[in-house]
PDB file of N, H, CA, C and O in Angstrom:
ATOM      1  N   UNK A   1       0.763  -1.124   0.017  1.00  0.00           N
ATOM      2  CA  UNK A   1      -0.002  -0.040   0.078  1.00  0.00           C
ATOM      3  C   UNK A   1       1.019   0.842   0.031  1.00  0.00           C
ATOM      4  O   UNK A   1       2.113   0.652   0.561  1.00  0.00           O
ATOM      5  N   UNK A   2       0.466   2.525  -1.048  1.00  0.00           N
ATOM      6  H   UNK A   2      -0.424   2.679  -1.478  1.00  0.00           H
ATOM      7  CA  UNK A   2       1.250   3.949  -0.484  1.00  0.00           C
ATOM      8  C   UNK A   2       1.050   4.022   0.471  1.00  0.00           C
ATOM      9  O   UNK A   2       0.244   3.456   1.209  1.00  0.00           O
ATOM     10  N   UNK A   3       2.215   5.196   0.685  1.00  0.00           N
ATOM     11  H   UNK A   3       2.869   5.656   0.085  1.00  0.00           H
ATOM     12  CA  UNK A   3       2.020   5.960   2.107  1.00  0.00           C
ATOM     13  C   UNK A   3       1.174   7.139   1.865  1.00  0.00           C
ATOM     14  O   UNK A   3       1.426   7.879   0.915  1.00  0.00           O
ATOM     15  N   UNK A   4       0.209   7.361   2.641  1.00  0.00           N
ATOM     16  H   UNK A   4       0.004   6.760   3.413  1.00  0.00           H
ATOM     17  CA  UNK A   4      -0.682   8.132   2.713  1.00  0.00           C
ATOM     18  C   UNK A   4      -0.627   9.679   3.466  1.00  0.00           C
ATOM     19  O   UNK A   4       0.128   9.781   4.433  1.00  0.00           O
ATOM     20  N   UNK A   5      -1.350  10.781   3.073  1.00  0.00           N
ATOM     21  H   UNK A   5      -1.963  10.698   2.288  1.00  0.00           H
ATOM     22  CA  UNK A   5      -1.145  11.993   3.706  1.00  0.00           C
ATOM     23  C   UNK A   5      -2.552  12.539   4.056  1.00  0.00           C
ATOM     24  O   UNK A   5      -3.048  13.301   3.226  1.00  0.00           O
ATOM     25  N   UNK A   6      -3.322  12.228   5.273  1.00  0.00           N
ATOM     26  H   UNK A   6      -2.918  11.609   5.947  1.00  0.00           H
ATOM     27  CA  UNK A   6      -4.242  12.762   5.996  1.00  0.00           C
ATOM     28  C   UNK A   6      -4.106  14.578   5.721  1.00  0.00           C
ATOM     29  O   UNK A   6      -3.187  15.109   6.344  1.00  0.00           O
ATOM     30  N   UNK A   7      -5.051  15.578   4.756  1.00  0.00           N
ATOM     31  H   UNK A   7      -5.798  15.146   4.250  1.00  0.00           H
ATOM     32  CA  UNK A   7      -4.670  16.744   5.098  1.00  0.00           C
ATOM     33  C   UNK A   7      -5.868  17.270   6.122  1.00  0.00           C
ATOM     34  O   UNK A   7      -6.628  16.318   5.945  1.00  0.00           O
ATOM     35  N   UNK A   8      -6.349  17.852   6.772  1.00  0.00           N
ATOM     36  H   UNK A   8      -5.732  18.626   6.916  1.00  0.00           H
ATOM     37  CA  UNK A   8      -6.717  18.525   7.328  1.00  0.00           C
ATOM     38  C   UNK A   8      -6.774  19.718   8.115  1.00  0.00           C
ATOM     39  O   UNK A   8      -5.654  19.852   8.608  1.00  0.00           O
ATOM     40  N   UNK A   9      -7.383  20.476   8.411  1.00  0.00           N
ATOM     41  H   UNK A   9      -8.293  20.368   8.011  1.00  0.00           H
ATOM     42  CA  UNK A   9      -7.262  21.800   9.465  1.00  0.00           C
ATOM     43  C   UNK A   9      -8.539  22.013  10.508  1.00  0.00           C
ATOM     44  O   UNK A   9      -9.748  21.827  10.370  1.00  0.00           O
ATOM     45  N   UNK A  10      -7.902  22.383  11.370  1.00  0.00           N
ATOM     46  H   UNK A  10      -6.919  22.534  11.482  1.00  0.00           H
ATOM     47  CA  UNK A  10      -9.302  22.917  12.442  1.00  0.00           C
ATOM     48  C   UNK A  10      -9.008  24.377  13.428  1.00  0.00           C
ATOM     49  O   UNK A  10      -8.153  24.609  14.283  1.00  0.00           O
ATOM     50  N   UNK A  11      -9.882  25.019  12.995  1.00  0.00           N
ATOM     51  H   UNK A  11     -10.576  24.830  12.301  1.00  0.00           H
ATOM     52  CA  UNK A  11      -9.853  26.259  14.283  1.00  0.00           C
ATOM     53  C   UNK A  11     -10.864  26.660  14.917  1.00  0.00           C
ATOM     54  O   UNK A  11     -11.788  26.515  14.117  1.00  0.00           O
ATOM     55  N   UNK A  12     -11.262  27.067  15.840  1.00  0.00           N
ATOM     56  H   UNK A  12     -10.511  27.184  16.490  1.00  0.00           H
ATOM     57  CA  UNK A  12     -12.496  27.417  16.218  1.00  0.00           C
ATOM     58  C   UNK A  12     -12.663  29.351  16.311  1.00  0.00           C
ATOM     59  O   UNK A  12     -11.784  30.207  16.412  1.00  0.00           O
ATOM     60  N   UNK A  13     -13.913  29.455  16.239  1.00  0.00           N
ATOM     61  H   UNK A  13     -14.627  28.760  16.157  1.00  0.00           H
ATOM     62  CA  UNK A  13     -14.397  30.708  16.316  1.00  0.00           C
ATOM     63  C   UNK A  13     -16.082  30.865  16.412  1.00  0.00           C
ATOM     64  O   UNK A  13     -16.903  30.167  15.815  1.00  0.00           O
ATOM     65  N   UNK A  14     -16.297  31.753  17.146  1.00  0.00           N
ATOM     66  H   UNK A  14     -15.630  32.320  17.630  1.00  0.00           H
ATOM     67  CA  UNK A  14     -17.409  32.040  17.361  1.00  0.00           C
ATOM     68  C   UNK A  14     -18.361  31.915  16.641  1.00  0.00           C
ATOM     69  O   UNK A  14     -18.256  32.594  15.619  1.00  0.00           O
ATOM     70  N   UNK A  15     -19.586  31.132  16.742  1.00  0.00           N
ATOM     71  H   UNK A  15     -19.671  30.580  17.572  1.00  0.00           H
ATOM     72  CA  UNK A  15     -20.313  30.774  15.781  1.00  0.00           C
ATOM     73  C   UNK A  15     -21.151  32.266  14.694  1.00  0.00           C
ATOM     74  O   UNK A  15     -21.615  32.352  13.557  1.00  0.00           O
ATOM     75  N   UNK A  16     -20.983  33.088  15.725  1.00  0.00           N
ATOM     76  H   UNK A  16     -20.606  33.017  16.649  1.00  0.00           H
ATOM     77  CA  UNK A  16     -21.809  33.905  15.117  1.00  0.00           C
ATOM     78  C   UNK A  16     -21.053  34.930  14.280  1.00  0.00           C
ATOM     79  O   UNK A  16     -21.737  35.869  13.875  1.00  0.00           O
ATOM     80  N   UNK A  17     -19.435  34.913  13.865  1.00  0.00           N
ATOM     81  H   UNK A  17     -18.879  34.150  14.194  1.00  0.00           H
ATOM     82  CA  UNK A  17     -18.541  35.573  13.529  1.00  0.00           C
ATOM     83  C   UNK A  17     -19.091  34.560  12.097  1.00  0.00           C
ATOM     84  O   UNK A  17     -19.570  35.413  11.350  1.00  0.00           O
ATOM     85  N   UNK A  18     -19.169  33.837  11.726  1.00  0.00           N
ATOM     86  H   UNK A  18     -18.780  33.144  12.333  1.00  0.00           H
ATOM     87  CA  UNK A  18     -18.847  32.822  10.267  1.00  0.00           C
ATOM     88  C   UNK A  18     -19.747  33.201   9.458  1.00  0.00           C
ATOM     89  O   UNK A  18     -20.782  32.636   9.811  1.00  0.00           O
ATOM     90  N   UNK A  19     -19.927  33.805   8.618  1.00  0.00           N
ATOM     91  H   UNK A  19     -19.086  34.265   8.331  1.00  0.00           H
ATOM     92  CA  UNK A  19     -20.885  33.699   6.981  1.00  0.00           C
ATOM     93  C   UNK A  19     -20.391  32.987   6.327  1.00  0.00           C
ATOM     94  O   UNK A  19     -21.302  32.682   5.558  1.00  0.00           O
ATOM     95  N   UNK A  20     -19.015  32.109   5.852  1.00  0.00           N
ATOM     96  H   UNK A  20     -18.275  32.358   6.476  1.00  0.00           H
ATOM     97  CA  UNK A  20     -19.433  31.563   4.539  1.00  0.00           C
ATOM     98  C   UNK A  20     -18.068  30.567   4.834  1.00  0.00           C
ATOM     99  O   UNK A  20     -16.962  30.975   5.190  1.00  0.00           O
ATOM    100  N   UNK A  21     -18.421  29.297   4.611  1.00  0.00           N
ATOM    101  H   UNK A  21     -19.319  28.966   4.321  1.00  0.00           H
ATOM    102  CA  UNK A  21     -17.238  28.188   4.918  1.00  0.00           C
ATOM    103  C   UNK A  21     -16.737  27.796   3.336  1.00  0.00           C
ATOM    104  O   UNK A  21     -17.803  27.740   2.723  1.00  0.00           O
ATOM    105  N   UNK A  22     -15.992  27.593   2.681  1.00  0.00           N
ATOM    106  H   UNK A  22     -15.125  27.638   3.179  1.00  0.00           H
ATOM    107  CA  UNK A  22     -15.399  27.314   0.978  1.00  0.00           C
ATOM    108  C   UNK A  22     -14.809  26.374   1.645  1.00  0.00           C
ATOM    109  O   UNK A  22     -14.615  25.996   2.800  1.00  0.00           O
ATOM    110  N   UNK A  23     -14.452  25.959  -0.060  1.00  0.00           N
ATOM    111  H   UNK A  23     -14.609  26.266  -0.999  1.00  0.00           H
ATOM    112  CA  UNK A  23     -13.182  24.272   0.008  1.00  0.00           C
ATOM    113  C   UNK A  23     -11.690  24.842  -0.105  1.00  0.00           C
ATOM    114  O   UNK A  23     -11.388  25.776  -0.848  1.00  0.00           O
ATOM    115  N   UNK A  24     -11.028  24.337   0.510  1.00  0.00           N
ATOM    116  H   UNK A  24     -11.273  23.578   1.113  1.00  0.00           H
ATOM    117  CA  UNK A  24      -9.445  24.332   0.501  1.00  0.00           C
ATOM    118  C   UNK A  24      -9.188  23.698  -1.382  1.00  0.00           C
ATOM    119  O   UNK A  24      -9.693  22.905  -2.177  1.00  0.00           O
ATOM    120  N   UNK A  25      -8.173  24.603  -1.301  1.00  0.00           N
ATOM    121  H   UNK A  25      -7.762  25.248  -0.656  1.00  0.00           H
ATOM    122  CA  UNK A  25      -7.544  24.085  -2.678  1.00  0.00           C
ATOM    123  C   UNK A  25      -5.929  23.391  -2.210  1.00  0.00           C
ATOM    124  O   UNK A  25      -5.282  23.846  -1.267  1.00  0.00           O
ATOM    125  N   UNK A  26      -5.561  22.464  -2.893  1.00  0.00           N
ATOM    126  H   UNK A  26      -6.087  22.094  -3.659  1.00  0.00           H
ATOM    127  CA  UNK A  26      -4.266  21.486  -2.637  1.00  0.00           C
ATOM    128  C   UNK A  26      -3.408  21.302  -3.518  1.00  0.00           C
ATOM    129  O   UNK A  26      -3.498  20.322  -4.258  1.00  0.00           O
ATOM    130  N   UNK A  27      -2.781  21.858  -3.588  1.00  0.00           N
ATOM    131  H   UNK A  27      -2.708  22.654  -2.988  1.00  0.00           H
ATOM    132  CA  UNK A  27      -1.699  21.250  -5.150  1.00  0.00           C
ATOM    133  C   UNK A  27      -0.751  20.369  -5.614  1.00  0.00           C
ATOM    134  O   UNK A  27       0.392  20.706  -5.303  1.00  0.00           O
ATOM    135  N   UNK A  28      -0.852  19.140  -6.389  1.00  0.00           N
ATOM    136  H   UNK A  28      -1.780  18.866  -6.642  1.00  0.00           H
ATOM    137  CA  UNK A  28      -0.399  18.336  -6.259  1.00  0.00           C
ATOM    138  C   UNK A  28       1.261  18.571  -6.743  1.00  0.00           C
ATOM    139  O   UNK A  28       1.768  19.688  -6.847  1.00  0.00           O
ATOM    140  N   UNK A  29       1.838  17.536  -6.956  1.00  0.00           N
ATOM    141  H   UNK A  29       1.426  16.628  -6.871  1.00  0.00           H
ATOM    142  CA  UNK A  29       3.396  17.246  -7.591  1.00  0.00           C
ATOM    143  C   UNK A  29       3.352  17.451  -8.871  1.00  0.00           C
ATOM    144  O   UNK A  29       4.201  18.082  -9.502  1.00  0.00           O
ATOM    145  N   UNK A  30       2.154  16.822  -9.424  1.00  0.00           N
ATOM    146  H   UNK A  30       1.464  16.309  -8.912  1.00  0.00           H
ATOM    147  CA  UNK A  30       1.707  16.663 -10.911  1.00  0.00           C
ATOM    148  C   UNK A  30       1.437  18.237 -11.819  1.00  0.00           C
ATOM    149  O   UNK A  30       1.467  18.493 -13.023  1.00  0.00           O
ATOM    150  N   UNK A  31       1.191  19.027 -10.682  1.00  0.00           N
ATOM    151  H   UNK A  31       1.167  18.820  -9.704  1.00  0.00           H
ATOM    152  CA  UNK A  31       0.513  20.272 -11.147  1.00  0.00           C
ATOM    153  C   UNK A  31      -1.015  20.644 -11.672  1.00  0.00           C
ATOM    154  O   UNK A  31      -1.642  21.480 -12.324  1.00  0.00           O
ATOM    155  N   UNK A  32      -1.172  19.309 -10.848  1.00  0.00           N
ATOM    156  H   UNK A  32      -0.664  18.630 -10.319  1.00  0.00           H
ATOM    157  CA  UNK A  32      -3.100  19.467 -10.865  1.00  0.00           C
ATOM    158  C   UNK A  32      -3.306  20.128  -9.081  1.00  0.00           C
ATOM    159  O   UNK A  32      -2.421  20.601  -8.369  1.00  0.00           O
ATOM    160  N   UNK A  33      -4.435  19.983  -8.833  1.00  0.00           N
ATOM    161  H   UNK A  33      -5.154  19.599  -9.412  1.00  0.00           H
ATOM    162  CA  UNK A  33      -5.427  21.038  -8.048  1.00  0.00           C
ATOM    163  C   UNK A  33      -6.184  19.924  -7.631  1.00  0.00           C
ATOM    164  O   UNK A  33      -6.550  19.096  -8.465  1.00  0.00           O
ATOM    165  N   UNK A  34      -6.427  19.821  -6.578  1.00  0.00           N
ATOM    166  H   UNK A  34      -6.130  20.494  -5.900  1.00  0.00           H
ATOM    167  CA  UNK A  34      -7.523  19.276  -5.663  1.00  0.00           C
ATOM    168  C   UNK A  34      -7.881  19.705  -5.015  1.00  0.00           C
ATOM    169  O   UNK A  34      -7.179  20.594  -4.534  1.00  0.00           O
ATOM    170  N   UNK A  35      -9.305  19.480  -4.393  1.00  0.00           N
ATOM    171  H   UNK A  35      -9.875  18.758  -4.784  1.00  0.00           H
ATOM    172  CA  UNK A  35     -10.425  20.222  -3.706  1.00  0.00           C
ATOM    173  C   UNK A  35     -10.187  19.362  -2.281  1.00  0.00           C
ATOM    174  O   UNK A  35      -9.606  18.285  -2.143  1.00  0.00           O
ATOM    175  N   UNK A  36     -10.883  20.271  -1.193  1.00  0.00           N
ATOM    176  H   UNK A  36     -11.355  21.146  -1.305  1.00  0.00           H
ATOM    177  CA  UNK A  36     -11.216  19.728   0.384  1.00  0.00           C
ATOM    178  C   UNK A  36     -11.958  20.204   1.030  1.00  0.00           C
ATOM    179  O   UNK A  36     -11.619  21.086   1.819  1.00  0.00           O
ATOM    180  N   UNK A  37     -13.125  19.818   0.926  1.00  0.00           N
ATOM    181  H   UNK A  37     -13.401  19.102   0.285  1.00  0.00           H
ATOM    182  CA  UNK A  37     -14.512  20.266   1.056  1.00  0.00           C
ATOM    183  C   UNK A  37     -14.314  20.331   2.824  1.00  0.00           C
ATOM    184  O   UNK A  37     -14.231  19.307   3.502  1.00  0.00           O
ATOM    185  N   UNK A  38     -14.260  21.696   3.383  1.00  0.00           N
ATOM    186  H   UNK A  38     -14.327  22.528   2.832  1.00  0.00           H
ATOM    187  CA  UNK A  38     -14.442  22.152   4.821  1.00  0.00           C
ATOM    188  C   UNK A  38     -15.605  22.208   5.425  1.00  0.00           C
ATOM    189  O   UNK A  38     -16.644  22.715   5.001  1.00  0.00           O
ATOM    190  N   UNK A  39     -15.346  21.496   6.768  1.00  0.00           N
ATOM    191  H   UNK A  39     -14.502  21.084   7.113  1.00  0.00           H
ATOM    192  CA  UNK A  39     -16.905  20.858   7.127  1.00  0.00           C
ATOM    193  C   UNK A  39     -17.242  21.589   8.204  1.00  0.00           C
ATOM    194  O   UNK A  39     -16.190  21.846   8.789  1.00  0.00           O
ATOM    195  N   UNK A  40     -18.499  22.233   8.985  1.00  0.00           N
ATOM    196  H   UNK A  40     -19.353  22.023   8.509  1.00  0.00           H
ATOM    197  CA  UNK A  40     -18.540  23.219  10.061  1.00  0.00           C
ATOM    198  C   UNK A  40     -19.558  22.278  11.283  1.00  0.00           C
ATOM    199  O   UNK A  40     -20.660  21.878  10.910  1.00  0.00           O
ATOM    200  N   UNK A  41     -19.177  22.048  12.424  1.00  0.00           N
ATOM    201  H   UNK A  41     -18.281  22.373  12.727  1.00  0.00           H
ATOM    202  CA  UNK A  41     -19.871  21.433  13.285  1.00  0.00           C
ATOM    203  C   UNK A  41     -19.851  22.819  14.565  1.00  0.00           C
ATOM    204  O   UNK A  41     -18.967  23.475  15.116  1.00  0.00           O
ATOM    205  N   UNK A  42     -21.023  22.783  14.602  1.00  0.00           N
ATOM    206  H   UNK A  42     -21.741  22.250  14.154  1.00  0.00           H
ATOM    207  CA  UNK A  42     -21.706  23.904  15.928  1.00  0.00           C
ATOM    208  C   UNK A  42     -22.147  23.441  17.285  1.00  0.00           C
ATOM    209  O   UNK A  42     -23.001  22.559  17.194  1.00  0.00           O
ATOM    210  N   UNK A  43     -21.877  23.714  18.324  1.00  0.00           N
ATOM    211  H   UNK A  43     -21.183  24.430  18.398  1.00  0.00           H
ATOM    212  CA  UNK A  43     -22.152  23.331  19.185  1.00  0.00           C
ATOM    213  C   UNK A  43     -21.333  23.578  20.386  1.00  0.00           C
ATOM    214  O   UNK A  43     -20.341  24.305  20.319  1.00  0.00           O
ATOM    215  N   UNK A  44     -21.730  22.965  21.560  1.00  0.00           N
ATOM    216  H   UNK A  44     -22.536  22.375  21.614  1.00  0.00           H
ATOM    217  CA  UNK A  44     -21.115  22.931  22.467  1.00  0.00           C
ATOM    218  C   UNK A  44     -19.804  22.530  22.524  1.00  0.00           C
ATOM    219  O   UNK A  44     -19.676  21.855  21.503  1.00  0.00           O
ATOM    220  N   UNK A  45     -18.505  22.540  23.236  1.00  0.00           N
ATOM    221  H   UNK A  45     -18.609  23.088  24.066  1.00  0.00           H
ATOM    222  CA  UNK A  45     -16.887  21.502  23.436  1.00  0.00           C
ATOM    223  C   UNK A  45     -17.484  20.375  23.115  1.00  0.00           C
ATOM    224  O   UNK A  45     -17.231  19.812  22.050  1.00  0.00           O
ATOM    225  N   UNK A  46     -18.355  19.900  23.994  1.00  0.00           N
ATOM    226  H   UNK A  46     -18.560  20.358  24.859  1.00  0.00           H
ATOM    227  CA  UNK A  46     -18.451  18.101  24.245  1.00  0.00           C
ATOM    228  C   UNK A  46     -19.789  17.730  22.711  1.00  0.00           C
ATOM    229  O   UNK A  46     -20.098  16.575  22.417  1.00  0.00           O
ATOM    230  N   UNK A  47     -20.094  18.389  22.320  1.00  0.00           N
ATOM    231  H   UNK A  47     -19.842  19.326  22.559  1.00  0.00           H
ATOM    232  CA  UNK A  47     -21.357  18.607  21.216  1.00  0.00           C
ATOM    233  C   UNK A  47     -19.928  18.397  19.746  1.00  0.00           C
ATOM    234  O   UNK A  47     -19.956  17.622  18.790  1.00  0.00           O
ATOM    235  N   UNK A  48     -18.837  19.431  20.131  1.00  0.00           N
ATOM    236  H   UNK A  48     -18.815  20.060  20.908  1.00  0.00           H
ATOM    237  CA  UNK A  48     -18.193  19.354  18.664  1.00  0.00           C
ATOM    238  C   UNK A  48     -17.824  18.074  18.925  1.00  0.00           C
ATOM    239  O   UNK A  48     -18.380  17.252  18.196  1.00  0.00           O
ATOM    240  N   UNK A  49     -16.974  17.582  19.827  1.00  0.00           N
ATOM    241  H   UNK A  49     -16.522  18.250  20.419  1.00  0.00           H
ATOM    242  CA  UNK A  49     -15.916  16.543  20.144  1.00  0.00           C
ATOM    243  C   UNK A  49     -16.246  15.193  19.895  1.00  0.00           C
ATOM    244  O   UNK A  49     -15.387  14.421  19.471  1.00  0.00           O
ATOM    245  N   UNK A  50     -17.826  14.702  20.196  1.00  0.00           N
ATOM    246  H   UNK A  50     -18.524  15.329  20.540  1.00  0.00           H
ATOM    247  CA  UNK A  50     -18.517  14.009  19.699  1.00  0.00           C
ATOM    248  C   UNK A  50     -18.637  13.996  18.427  1.00  0.00           C
ATOM    249  O   UNK A  50     -18.044  13.047  17.914  1.00  0.00           O
ATOM    250  N   UNK A  51     -19.300  14.837  17.540  1.00  0.00           N
ATOM    251  H   UNK A  51     -19.781  15.608  17.956  1.00  0.00           H
ATOM    252  CA  UNK A  51     -19.631  15.008  16.184  1.00  0.00           C
ATOM    253  C   UNK A  51     -18.580  15.108  15.525  1.00  0.00           C
ATOM    254  O   UNK A  51     -18.619  14.895  14.313  1.00  0.00           O
ATOM    255  N   UNK A  52     -17.431  15.442  16.136  1.00  0.00           N
ATOM    256  H   UNK A  52     -17.399  15.615  17.120  1.00  0.00           H
ATOM    257  CA  UNK A  52     -15.771  15.395  15.260  1.00  0.00           C
ATOM    258  C   UNK A  52     -15.626  13.487  14.994  1.00  0.00           C
ATOM    259  O   UNK A  52     -15.656  12.735  14.020  1.00  0.00           O
ATOM    260  N   UNK A  53     -15.435  13.321  16.730  1.00  0.00           N
ATOM    261  H   UNK A  53     -15.410  13.932  17.521  1.00  0.00           H
ATOM    262  CA  UNK A  53     -15.221  11.598  16.456  1.00  0.00           C
ATOM    263  C   UNK A  53     -16.071  11.130  15.466  1.00  0.00           C
ATOM    264  O   UNK A  53     -15.604  10.434  14.565  1.00  0.00           O
ATOM    265  N   UNK A  54     -17.536  11.475  15.507  1.00  0.00           N
ATOM    266  H   UNK A  54     -17.916  12.041  16.239  1.00  0.00           H
ATOM    267  CA  UNK A  54     -18.215  10.346  14.815  1.00  0.00           C
ATOM    268  C   UNK A  54     -17.933  10.713  13.413  1.00  0.00           C
ATOM    269  O   UNK A  54     -18.028   9.760  12.639  1.00  0.00           O
ATOM    270  N   UNK A  55     -17.513  12.189  12.722  1.00  0.00           N
ATOM    271  H   UNK A  55     -17.435  12.963  13.351  1.00  0.00           H
ATOM    272  CA  UNK A  55     -17.116  12.014  11.710  1.00  0.00           C
ATOM    273  C   UNK A  55     -16.017  11.545  11.018  1.00  0.00           C
ATOM    274  O   UNK A  55     -15.940  11.172   9.847  1.00  0.00           O
ATOM    275  N   UNK A  56     -14.881  11.631  12.186  1.00  0.00           N
ATOM    276  H   UNK A  56     -14.944  11.934  13.137  1.00  0.00           H
ATOM    277  CA  UNK A  56     -13.655  11.031  11.567  1.00  0.00           C
ATOM    278  C   UNK A  56     -13.468   8.887  11.317  1.00  0.00           C
ATOM    279  O   UNK A  56     -12.868   8.111  10.574  1.00  0.00           O
ATOM    280  N   UNK A  57     -14.615   8.818  12.721  1.00  0.00           N
ATOM    281  H   UNK A  57     -15.102   9.449  13.324  1.00  0.00           H
ATOM    282  CA  UNK A  57     -14.604   7.674  11.360  1.00  0.00           C
ATOM    283  C   UNK A  57     -15.723   7.191  10.618  1.00  0.00           C
ATOM    284  O   UNK A  57     -15.720   6.042  10.178  1.00  0.00           O
ATOM    285  N   UNK A  58     -16.846   8.107  10.413  1.00  0.00           N
ATOM    286  H   UNK A  58     -16.848   9.041  10.771  1.00  0.00           H
ATOM    287  CA  UNK A  58     -17.692   7.750   8.953  1.00  0.00           C
ATOM    288  C   UNK A  58     -16.375   7.649   7.764  1.00  0.00           C
ATOM    289  O   UNK A  58     -16.392   6.827   6.848  1.00  0.00           O
ATOM    290  N   UNK A  59     -15.241   8.663   7.986  1.00  0.00           N
ATOM    291  H   UNK A  59     -15.226   9.331   8.730  1.00  0.00           H
ATOM    292  CA  UNK A  59     -14.379   9.273   6.672  1.00  0.00           C
ATOM    293  C   UNK A  59     -13.477   7.848   6.627  1.00  0.00           C
ATOM    294  O   UNK A  59     -12.624   7.499   5.811  1.00  0.00           O
ATOM    295  N   UNK A  60     -13.881   7.317   7.553  1.00  0.00           N
ATOM    296  H   UNK A  60     -14.574   7.601   8.216  1.00  0.00           H
ATOM    297  CA  UNK A  60     -12.294   6.194   7.187  1.00  0.00           C
ATOM    298  C   UNK A  60     -13.534   5.024   7.272  1.00  0.00           C
ATOM    299  O   UNK A  60     -12.920   3.961   7.360  1.00  0.00           O
ATOM    300  N   UNK A  61     -14.596   4.810   7.283  1.00  0.00           N
ATOM    301  H   UNK A  61     -15.095   5.674   7.212  1.00  0.00           H
ATOM    302  CA  UNK A  61     -15.254   3.428   6.618  1.00  0.00           C
ATOM    303  C   UNK A  61     -15.590   3.618   5.837  1.00  0.00           C
ATOM    304  O   UNK A  61     -16.119   2.645   5.299  1.00  0.00           O
ATOM    305  N   UNK A  62     -15.647   5.351   4.784  1.00  0.00           N
ATOM    306  H   UNK A  62     -15.218   6.141   5.221  1.00  0.00           H
ATOM    307  CA  UNK A  62     -15.324   4.936   3.604  1.00  0.00           C
ATOM    308  C   UNK A  62     -14.379   4.565   2.452  1.00  0.00           C
ATOM    309  O   UNK A  62     -14.624   4.626   1.247  1.00  0.00           O
ATOM    310  N   UNK A  63     -13.010   4.085   3.191  1.00  0.00           N
ATOM    311  H   UNK A  63     -12.811   4.036   4.170  1.00  0.00           H
ATOM    312  CA  UNK A  63     -11.850   3.536   2.665  1.00  0.00           C
ATOM    313  C   UNK A  63     -11.766   1.751   3.349  1.00  0.00           C
ATOM    314  O   UNK A  63     -10.748   1.083   3.530  1.00  0.00           O
ATOM    315  N   UNK A  64     -12.725   1.490   3.523  1.00  0.00           N
ATOM    316  H   UNK A  64     -13.553   2.033   3.376  1.00  0.00           H
ATOM    317  CA  UNK A  64     -12.198  -0.144   3.428  1.00  0.00           C
ATOM    318  C   UNK A  64     -11.374  -0.652   3.480  1.00  0.00           C
ATOM    319  O   UNK A  64     -11.101  -1.416   4.406  1.00  0.00           O
ATOM    320  N   UNK A  65     -10.473  -0.361   2.244  1.00  0.00           N
ATOM    321  H   UNK A  65     -10.694   0.260   1.492  1.00  0.00           H
ATOM    322  CA  UNK A  65      -9.174  -1.076   1.367  1.00  0.00           C
ATOM    323  C   UNK A  65      -7.948  -0.547   2.680  1.00  0.00           C
ATOM    324  O   UNK A  65      -6.976  -1.216   3.032  1.00  0.00           O
ATOM    325  N   UNK A  66      -8.267   0.535   3.110  1.00  0.00           N
ATOM    326  H   UNK A  66      -9.057   1.078   2.825  1.00  0.00           H
ATOM    327  CA  UNK A  66      -6.933   0.845   3.758  1.00  0.00           C
ATOM    328  C   UNK A  66      -6.920   0.160   5.678  1.00  0.00           C
ATOM    329  O   UNK A  66      -5.921   0.314   6.382  1.00  0.00           O
TER     330      UNK A  66
END
């Protein structure tokens, strides 16, 4: 299996400060670009942690071959 790279980022903002979340652009060595969908989770610290853990688990379930 090839070596993999997981691209992610996190930052907390006051929910009322957000107006838009857009996708991120990744540049590949081949010169191509790829898009990464950014996700938004709102709630208390505990709600965000729980939702993030569920999201991570679901993400890796999409790739059972790894």
